[in-house]
C-alpha positions in Angstrom: -37.8 -3.2 -21.8 -35.5 -1.1 -19.7 -31.8 -2.0 -19.9 -30.4 -4.1 -17.1 -28.4 -2.2 -14.6 -24.7 -2.9 -14.7 -23.9 -3.8 -11.1 -20.2 -4.0 -11.8 -20.0 -0.2 -11.7 -19.5 1.6 -8.4 -22.4 3.7 -7.0 -20.8 6.8 -8.4 -19.5 8.1 -11.7 -15.7 8.3 -11.1 -13.1 8.0 -8.4 -9.4 8.7 -8.0 -6.7 6.2 -7.3 -3.4 6.5 -5.7 -1.7 9.0 -3.4 -2.7 12.7 -3.3 0.0 15.4 -3.3 1.6 15.6 0.2 2.0 18.9 2.1 5.6 20.2 2.4 5.8 19.6 6.1 4.9 15.9 5.6 7.5 15.6 2.9 10.2 17.3 4.9 9.7 15.0 7.9 9.9 11.9 5.7 13.1 13.2 4.1 14.5 13.6 7.5 13.7 10.0 8.3 15.1 8.6 5.0 17.2 5.6 5.5 15.3 4.2 8.6 13.3 1.0 8.4 9.7 1.3 7.1 8.1 0.2 10.3 10.2 2.5 12.4 9.2 5.4 10.2 5.5 4.4 10.5 5.8 4.7 14.3 7.5 8.1 14.4 5.4 10.3 16.7 6.3 13.6 15.1 5.4 12.2 11.7 2.2 10.8 13.0 1.1 14.2 14.3 1.8 15.8 10.9 -0.1 13.0 9.2 -3.1 13.4 11.4 -3.4 17.1 10.5 -2.8 16.6 6.8 -5.3 13.8 6.6 -8.0 15.9 8.3 -7.4 18.7 5.8 -7.4 16.5 2.7 -10.5 14.5 3.8 -12.4 17.8 4.2 -11.3 18.9 0.8 -12.7 15.8 -0.8 -15.9 16.1 1.1 -16.3 19.7 0.1 -15.7 18.7 -3.6 -18.4 16.0 -3.3 -16.1 13.0 -3.7 -17.7 9.7 -2.8 -14.6 7.4 -2.6 -12.8 9.5 0.0 -9.3 8.4 0.9 -6.7 9.6 3.4 -4.5 10.6 0.5 -2.2 7.7 1.5 -0.5 10.2 3.8 0.6 7.6 6.2 2.6 5.8 3.5 6.0 6.6 2.1 4.9 5.2 -1.2 1.4 4.0 -2.3 2.1 0.4 -1.2 2.5 1.3 2.4 3.6 -1.2 5.1 1.7 -4.3 4.2 4.6 -6.5 3.2 7.1 -5.3 5.9 4.3 -6.0 8.4 4.1 -9.7 7.4 6.1 -12.4 9.1 8.7 -13.8 6.7 9.7 -10.5 5.1 12.7 -8.3 5.9 13.8 -5.0 4.6 17.2 -4.6 2.8 18.6 -1.1 3.4 21.3 -1.0 0.7 20.2 -3.6 -1.9 22.5 -4.5 -4.8 21.2 -3.4 -8.2 21.8 -6.8 -9.7 18.9 -8.3 -7.7 16.3 -6.2 -9.6 14.5 -6.3 -12.9 15.5 -2.8 -13.8 12.9 -2.5 -16.6 10.1 -2.5 -14.0 8.5 1.0 -14.1 9.1 2.1 -10.5 12.7 0.9 -10.6 13.4 2.5 -13.9 12.1 5.8 -12.6 14.4 5.7 -9.5 17.6 4.4 -11.2 17.3 6.6 -14.3 17.2 9.6 -12.1 20.3 8.5 -10.2 18.4 7.5 -7.0 18.4 4.3 -5.1 15.4 2.0 -5.6 12.5 2.5 -3.3 11.9 0.4 -0.2 13.1 -3.2 -0.8 11.5 -6.0 1.1 12.5 -9.7 0.5 11.1 -12.9 1.7 13.4 -14.7 4.2 11.0 -17.2 5.8 7.5 -18.6 5.7 5.0 -15.8 5.1 2.2 -15.2 7.6 -0.1 -12.3 8.5 0.6 -11.2 12.0 -1.6 -8.1 12.4 -2.9 -5.4 10.1 -0.7 -2.3 9.5 -3.6 -0.7 7.6 -6.2 -0.9 10.3 -4.9 2.3 11.9 -5.2 4.1 8.6 -8.7 2.9 8.1 -9.9 3.7 11.6 -8.6 7.2 11.5 -10.1 7.9 8.1 -13.4 6.4 9.3 -13.4 8.7 12.3 -13.3 11.8 10.1 -16.3 10.9 8.0 -20.1 11.1 8.5 -21.5 7.6 9.2 -23.4 7.5 5.9 -20.1 8.1 4.0 -18.0 5.4 5.5 -19.2 2.6 3.2 -17.8 4.5 0.2 -14.5 5.5 1.7 -11.5 3.7 0.2 -8.2 2.1 1.0 -5.7 0.7 -1.5 -3.6 -2.4 -1.1 -0.5 -3.2 -3.1 -0.7 -5.9 -5.8 0.1 -9.4 -4.4 3.1 -9.7 -6.9 4.6 -6.3 -6.0 7.9 -7.5 -4.6 8.1 -10.7 -6.7 7.8 -8.5 -9.7 10.7 -6.2 -8.8 13.3 -9.0 -8.3 15.3 -11.1 -10.7 14.3 -14.8 -10.9 15.4 -16.6 -7.8 15.8 -13.5 -5.7 12.2 -13.0 -4.4 12.4 -15.9 -1.9 14.9 -18.6 -0.8 14.4 -22.0 -2.4 14.8 -23.7 0.9 11.7 -21.8 2.1 9.5 -22.0 -1.0 10.1 -24.6 -3.7 8.2 -22.6 -6.4 6.1 -19.6 -7.1 2.8 -21.5 -6.4 3.8 -22.1 -2.8 5.0 -18.5 -2.3 1.8 -17.0 -3.7 -0.4 -19.4 -1.8 0.9 -17.9 1.5 0.7 -14.3 0.2 -3.0 -15.0 -0.9 -3.8 -16.2 2.6 -2.2 -13.1 4.1 -4.4 -10.9 1.8 -7.5 -12.9 2.8 -6.7 -12.2 6.5 -6.1 -8.5 5.9 -9.3 -8.1 3.9 -11.2 -9.9 6.6 -9.8 -7.6 9.3 -10.6 -4.5 7.3 -14.1 -5.8 6.5 -14.8 -6.4 10.1 -13.8 -2.8 10.8 -16.4 -1.5 8.3 -14.3 -1.1 5.2 -16.2 -1.9 2.0 -14.1 -0.3 -0.7 -10.6 -1.7 -1.4 -8.6 -1.2 -4.6 -5.5 -3.2 -5.6 -3.1 -0.5 -6.9 -0.6 -1.0 -9.7 -1.1 -4.7 -10.5 1.8 -4.8 -13.1 1.1 -8.4 -14.1 2.2 -7.6 -17.7 5.7 -6.8 -16.5 6.4 -10.1 -14.7 
């Protein structure tokens, strides 16, 4: 009897995860915008033009190499997690966060602070969490436009882990107690936001989403 096919595997042997190396022009523009809010950076027209060109190039490289799970290199994101959380109602960005609010053992925080840099983008919950429009749909639609129709179903986006910002902060600093009484309430609204995001992406033709860096063991 022939062995049963393992349907848990993707329809290809291997795929890459995470951001691809960014071109220097893209890095230079982001450095010039450092210190501005994440959503303001995401809407910078000069940056968008550089991203468009860089994404065209990296998509073609992947197609030429025969990659199946083609991505946009995450070139529209300052870090791999992108703008999902700052795009939600109920979250606000802290521009100069105090170090005592963080769990400094968390890998991304340790990498920044040990090198003498400020922590990466810091978003905190300040009110009830609600999805108010996808910030990833633009990324997906542009990627899709660069692919042959028969390759779209394999193309991939990544979403940050649902506990990403909860993980980074000390107990009691991820959300106000007057907004959420406990973690269960907080994560219930985050889960609903993810369901909404995934539904929007699915309706736009996205069939391959990976949750990147789910550091559950560090919480």
